[in-house]
N, C-alpha and C positions, 0 to 999 in steps of 0.2 A: 631307720625303722624302729618301731617301739618293740622292746624286749620284755621279759619277766622282770628283769633287774630294773629297768626303767619303771616299769609299772609299780613295782614294790616300793621305788623311791618316792613315787606320787602318792601311792596309798598311805604310807605311814604319816604323811603330813595332813591327811584328810580331816576336816572339822565340819562337815556338813550337818551333823546332828548334835545340837547343843546339849541335849540331855545325856547321851552317850559321852560325850567329850567330858562333860562335868563328872560322870560316874566312873569312867575308867581313870581319870586323874585323882578322883577322890580315893578310889581303892588303891591306887598306886602309892598315895601318899599315907594312908592311915595303916595300910598293910593287914596281914594276919600275923598273930604272934609268932607262929613257927616260921615265919619268913621277915622277922623284923629287921634282920642285918642284910637283907637282900635289897638289890635296886630293882624296882619294878619296870617292866616295859611301859605300860600305861599308854599305848598308842594303838592304831588299828594293827591288826595281824595279817599279814599276808599269807598266801598259800605256800605250800611246802612240797618238794618233792622233785620227781624226774620231768623235765620239760618234754620229754618225748614218751612219756607214760601213756598206756592205754586205759589204765584203770584211774578213774577219778572218785575219790572218797570225799563225800560232802556231809558235814555236820550242821550245826546251827549257827553257833557264834563262839567267839573265844570265852572261856571260863575266867571269872574275876580274878582267881588266885591260881590259875592254870596257864593259859596262854597269854593272858593280860600281864601276867608276871614274867613269864619267860620269853616271850616274843615269837613263839612258834605254836601252831595249831596242836591242840591235844598233848601238850608237853607240859609235865609238872603237875598233873592230876590224875585221879584215879581212872576217869574215863580214858584218859591217854594211856594208861598203863594196860588197860583191857585192849584197846585198839591196836596198839604196836605189839603187844605180844602176839596177837592174831596175825598182823602182817608179817611179822617175823616168821611165824611157823608156815605161813602161806608162801614165803620166799619173796615178799615185796619190801621187807625191810632188813637191814644189815644187822640189827641188834633188837633185842626185846625191851629195851628200857629208853625212855625219853625223858631226860631231865632238865636240859637246857640247851641253847644254841651251839654249846662247845661239847656237847657229849659224843660227837662222832657219828651219830645216826644219819644214815642216807637211805633214800628210798629208790627201788628199781622197779621201772615200768609202772608207777603209781604217783600220784599227786593227791594231796590232801589240802582241803580248803573249806570255806563256808560261805553262805549267802550274806551273812551279816558280819562284819569285819571288826567290830569293837564289842566289848563285853556289855551286855545290856542287863539292867537291874532285874533280878529275879529270872534271868535267862529268858526274858520276854520282850523282844524288840516290838515297837510299834508299827503299824502298816506303813506309816511314812518314813520310819528309819529303815525298815525292810526296802521300801522303794529308793531310797537314797542310795543303797548300797548296789542296786541292780548292775549299773555300769562297771562296778569293779569286778563282779563276777562274769559278766559278759566279756569284759576285756581279758580276763583269765582263760576263758574257754577260747577266745580267738587265738590266743597264743599257746594253745595245747591242742594242736591239730590232730594228734593221733588217739585222742579219747574214743573208746569204743563202748565201754561200760562205766555207767555212774552208780556207785554204790551209795544209797542214801541212808544215813543214820537218822531214823525218826520221820514222822509224818511231815514235820515242818520242812525238813529238807526234801522230802519227795515232792511236795508241792512247789518248792522253789526251784527244783531240778526241772520239772516240767514246764515251768513258766520260761526259765532260760532257754531250753531246748525250743520251745515255741517260738521265741524271739529270734532263733537262728534258723527258722524255717522248717522245723521238724512238725510232722502232722501228728497231733495230739489226739489220744483216744477220747471219744465222746459216747457215753458219759465217762468221765474220769475213773479209771480203774481204782478201787479203794486201796488205802494203804494196808498192808499186812505183811509181817515178818516173813521173809523168803519169798515174796511174790516177785514176778519179773514182768516188765512191760518192755516191749520192742517197739520202737518208734520209727515210723516210716520217715527217712530223712534225718534221723538223728541216732543218738547211742542207745544202747539197752539199758534199761534202769533195773536195778535190783534193790530190794528194800529191806532193811534191818532195823530192829529195835535199836535205839541209841544205847551206848554203853554207859548211860548215867548210873549214879549210885542208885537212884530210884528203882531201875530196872535190874542191876546186877546183885544188888543186896537182897531183893525179894525173890530173886530166881527166875524172873520173868525172862531174863537173858541170861544165859549160861556161856561158859567159853567153848562148849562144844557147838551150841547154836550159833554162835559167831563165827567159828572156824568153818561150819558148814556154808555160811553165807559167802565167804572168801573162796570155798571150794566151787561154789556155783560161779562166781565171778571168773574165776580161773578157767573153768570149762567153758564159759562164753568166748573168753579171750582165745583160747585154743581152737575153739570152732571158727575163729574169725569173724565173730559177730561185730 
């Protein structure tokens, strides 16, 4: 039977998207000056967390000098600093810092992943690259049977979460509920979706997303889990 470990072994060898393969490897070879002495991961990045988790946190794709460097989603960049601090405060993470695979971080009742597994140039995967990654997210969801709430970080994540749930038989709202920070969509035959602005520097530096706002999103997710949604 396929396991998350087996899936991870298959995923990290994926080369379906020539542009993304070239980009992730170029970034890993040229590096950022601050990380010149580090060996970059430079491969697809699998999900991370508790296989029995009921909360799925869905981003967009690995960051070029974050997860593409460290090999773990939202690890080694400022977006991850914001996310894991919030998850720690909410009780889903054992520590507030995420710096590398050996930092000791573990998640409880939560799993973090993305619909696109390789770092894309300008954080913009093409429609074809998005479609090439569908089977990986679908496989992760198949192996995470207890997921009840999907916390979507950004509009792209929200659209991809809906599509993935639809492929698994959930009845999707028509017309689609617009993306909005704090909005909640309950799917017939699927999980409940909670929307949040992505903790990107574009949002956190401008104050569009504050730590209090992100904490409130995790409070909503926890309340839904406690209600047995």
